[in-house]
N, C-alpha and C positions, 0 to 999 in steps of 0.2 A: 305513425305506427307507435303503439304504446310500448314502452321498454318492459322486458321480462322482470321477474322478481330479482331483487338485490341489484338492480340497475336504475339509476335516475337520470332524467334529462336536466342539465344544469346549464346556467349562463356564466360566462367568465368575463372578467374585466378585459376591455379592448386591448390593453397592453399584454395580457396573457396570450391572446390569440396571435399577436405579432411575434412573441417569443416562440410559440409553438410552430408557426410557419417558418421561423428561422432554424428550427432543429433543436430548441432548448427543451429538455424533458420535464422540467419542474414547473408546477403551479404554485406560487407562493401565497401565503396567508393574506387575505384582504377582505373587504366587505362582502364580496361575492362568494368567497369560499366558506364564509360563515353560515351560509344557507345549506352547505352539503350535509346529507344525513349519515350518521356514523354506521348505520346498518348496511348501507350499500357496498358492494364489492367494486363495482364498475360504475363509471359515469359516462354518459353520452352528451356530447355538446357540438354545436355548429356555429362556425364563424359566419355570421350573416353578410359580412362584407366580401369574403372570397367564396362563400358557399361551401367551404371544406368542413367535412365532419371529422370528429375525433372521438376515440374511446380512451378514457383515463382510468388509472388505478386510483381508487378512492383511499386517501391517506389522512383522514381527519385527526387521528391520534398524534401525529407528528407536530411538534411545536411551531415549525416554520413552513414545511412543505406539505401542502394540503391535498395535492393530487399529482400523479405522475403519468407522463404520456405512455400509452401502450401502442396505439395504432391509428392510422387515418381510417375513416369509415366507422361505422357502428358495428361492433361485434358482441355477441352474446357470451354467456359463461362457457357454453360448449365449445365455441370457436376459440375463446380464450385459452382453454385447456389444451387444445390442439397447437395453438401458437406457442404456448409456454414450452411444451415438449419439443417443438421444432427449434426454438431459440436455444434451449439447453443443448440439444444435439449439435447445433451449428457452432455453438460457443466451444464445446468439448472438442469437436473435430478440428477446429482451428489450431488446437494445442496438442494434438495427439503425438506429433513428432517429439515433443518434449519429455514424454514419459520414459524414454530410454536414457535421458540425461540426468534427470533429477526427480526427487520424490516430494518436492515442495513447489506446487504449480497452482497458479490461479486458473481454475477451469472456466470461470466467468467473472467478469468485473463490472457488473451493474450496468450503468447507462451505456457504456461502450458496446456491450453485447445486447442492447435493447431489453435489458432486465433491471430496470431502474430500482436501486436499493437492495439488490440481491447479489451477493458475492459468494462464490463457491470455491473452496480450496482443497486440493488433494494434499494430504500430509501423511506421509509413509503409506500405510495400507488403509488409511481412513479418509473420509470426506467430511469436511466442516462447512456447513452452510451458515454464512453470516448475514443476518438481516438488519439492514439499516432503516427498516420501516416495519412497523407492527402489521401492516397490511399482509405481508407474506406469511404470517402465521395462519391466516385463513386458508392458505393453500399448502400448508406444510405436509398434511397427510397424502396429498396428491403427488408431491415431489419425491418422497422417500422411496416408494416402491419403483418408480420410474428410474431414479438414479441407480438403485441397487440391482434391480432385475433386468433392466434393458440397456441403459447406457454403459454401465460398467462392464456388461458382458459384451456388448458390441465393440467397445474400445479395448477389450482384454485387459482391463484394469483389475487388479487384485484389491477387493474392498472387503474389510472385515468389520468395519463400524462407520456409522454415520452420526454426526452430532450437529446440534444447533446452537448458535450464539446470537443473542440480541445485541445489536451495536448501534442502537438509536442515539445513545449519548456516549460521552467519553468516560463515563463511570465504568468501574470494572464489571465485567459481565462473565459469569460462569458458563461453561459449556454444559448443555443438556443432551444426554445420549438419546438418540431416536432409535437406533437399531444396532445390534451387535454389542460386543464388549469393548467399551472405549478404554484404552489404557491410560493410567495417570501420566506416565512418561515412556518415551521410547526414543530410539535414534532414527534419523532419516538421512538420506544421501542427497547432497546437492553437488553434482558433478563428481569429483573424486574425493570428496570430504564428507565425514559424518558429523552430525550435530545432535545434541541431546534436546529433545522437545518435551516440555512439561505442560500438560493440558489443564492442570488444576489451577493455573495462575490466571485464568480468564484471558484478558488481552495480552498478558505477558507469556508468550508461547516459547520464546527463546530464539526465534529466527524470523526475519522479515523476508518472505519470498519475493516481495516486489523488487528487491535489490539483486536478485539472482542473475538475471539477464545482463544487468550492468557489470556485475563482477566478472562474468565470462567475457565481456567485451574488453576488459582490461587485463586479460591473461598474459598478454605480451609485455606488459609494463613492469613486471616484478623480478625477473631473473637477476639474481645476484644484487638486489637492492635492499637497502635499509629502509623499513616501513614504519610509519607512525600512524597509529589508529586512534583518533580522538573520539570520545563518547563511544567506547568500543562495545558496550552492551555485552552479549555473550560471545562476541569475537568472530562473527562471519568474515568481517573485513580484516581480521588478523590471520585467520586460518587460510582463507582462500589465497591471498598473496604468498603465504608460506608454501602451500601446495603447488604454486605456480612458480617457485624458485627463489623467493625472497631469502636473503641470507640471515636477516634479523628483524624481529617485529616488536615494537614497543606498544603496548595498550594502555590507554588511560580512560578510567571511568570513576565516577563518584561512588559507585555501589560496590561494597565488598561482595554482595550476593552475585552480582554479574561477573565479577572478576573470578570468584570461585567456579562459576558455571563455565567461564572461558577456559579455565585450567582443566576442568573435567573434559571439555571438548578436545583439548590438546592430548590428553591422555587416551581418550577414545581412538584417536587417529594414530597413536603411537608416535607422535612427533617429539623431537628433542627439546625438552623443556629449557635447555641451556640457550636455545636460539630465540627465546622469548624474554621480554622484561614487562613487568606489571606495575602500574602506578595507580594507587587507589586514592582519589582526592579530586579537588576541583581542577577542571581543565586548565584555566588560566594559571593557577598556581603551579600546576605540574609543568606547563610549558615554560614559566619563569625559570623553574629549577633545571630544566633541560637545556635552556639557553646558557644559564650560569655555568653549567658543566661542560659546555662546548660541544653538545651533541648536534649532528647534522643528519638529516634524512633525505633520501632520494624520492620517496613518494609519501605524501601525507593524505590521509582520508579523514574527513570530518563530517559527521552526520549528527548534529545535536538534536535533542528533543524539541518539539515546537515550543514548549515552555519548560524552564528548568528553575530549580530553586536551591539555594544553599542553606535553607532553614531560616533565612532572614529576609530575603526578598525574591520575587519571581521575575525571571527575565525571558524575553522572547528569543528565539534562535537568531533572528536577524540582528538583534541588539548584541547578542553575544558575538557575532562575527566582527563587529566594530572593534571589539577588544582582542579578538583572535588574530586578525590580520597582521598587526605589527610583530607578533611572535612567529607567525608563519614565515615572514621574510627572513628572519634570523635562524630559523631552524631548517629551511630548505637548502639542500646542497646546490652548488653550481649546476644549472640546467635541470634541476629537480622539479617535480610537479606536485600540485596539491589538487585533490578532487573533493569539491565542497557541495554539500547537499542542504536542502531545506524540505521539510516534509509537512505541509499545511495546505488545507483548501483555501484559507483566508488570505493568501498573498498571491497576486498574479505573477506569472513568469516574467512579465516586463518589468514590474516593480522590483522584483527579486534581483534581476540582472542589472538594472540601473544602479541599485543600491550597492550591490556587491561590487560592480566595476568601479564605483567611487572608492570604495574601501581599497580594492586591489591597486589602483593607481597610486595611492599614498604609500602602499607597501612595495611598489615597483614589481608587481607580478602581472604577467601578460595573460590575458584570456586566450586559451586555445580553442575551446569550443563549448557549447551548451550540451548538457547531457539530459535525455529523457528515457523513460522506461521503454522497453520493447518486448517482443515475444508474447508472453502471456498477459502483459499489462498493456491494454490498448486504450486509446483516447477517442472521444467523440467530438467531431467538428461542431463548433458552435456551442460548446459546453466547457468553458474554461474552469469551472469549479471542479471538474473531474481531473484536472492536471495537478494533483497534489505534490507529487514528488519531482523535484527540480534540482538539477545539478550544474555545476560549471567546473571545467578543468582549467587550471592555471599553471603557468610555468615561470620559473625564474631564469633569467638569462636574456640573451639577445633576442630581438624581434625576428 
């Protein structure tokens, strides 16, 4: 059977077929992918050893990922459009119960929803489509009316704007309005707290919705507690503990901009500013000062950027933890806890935990449990690259 227009029959490296059969969704650049034609939207391929057929999304513009698994069997563009609509509907329906709890929701998360390279966020009354692959631009016009006229109505979501954001690289990427009037900034609700979101900043929106479900899981932990939030950004891990009963929250961040943003969020919620302390500066230096002043905290949250710089050198988050742990031990109150995260695709969960547990043993902190995202953030079995957000809860005190 000859393939229709915009579809080619291709051959893959034998190792690529093995990964496809195991459920891995990416075809990585090699001598075989060099033959892919840029003009094609879909690729058909057959593993001669198993006899299985696959349809792939053609992604020649990506520097590393040259194709993405779409389905077993060979499907044409008409069937692809049907599949796309069904997968969007299924992804949204899995999260419909969250709509009453918060306004920052991942409606789809790429590979885990069988939409490789495509992430869709609900932010307030808007929908933000984040494309981690240029291939999705070819289907942009098809998605917008479906999201606006069918899915939003079906799920009773109030949608006033839809925007697009290219996320193929780590460089800053502005949002492009596709429909409606996209506001430059607005407030949204996550549980019982309001946050200011600013869309003009590209990647820097002001809140990380992938942490929302984890925040909710720790609602029990903050009543009457003194909380320290390291790398506080705009303060979601400062405001949520306070809304859940924390008596005092100290926030530390290198950026005056983010600290001002945090203060703005406190004012929006009409929280008592006297119950907060703000330290603008290097996290290690700030921890030294807190230790010197005899401060103790019942709960510490630390979510460092994947890479950080003090203007002189760049340090990875994992390397930062080697320096952070000795001060954690001194700052945590008896029986206090520390919730520590790392946010990167480039480090496996196993390596993260082995390395962190080595640091924690020296600091005499006991691992309580591993932390993974839940609710709207889902994972795909056989695809460890998708598990970018990893955390561990530690405790000081007796085993």
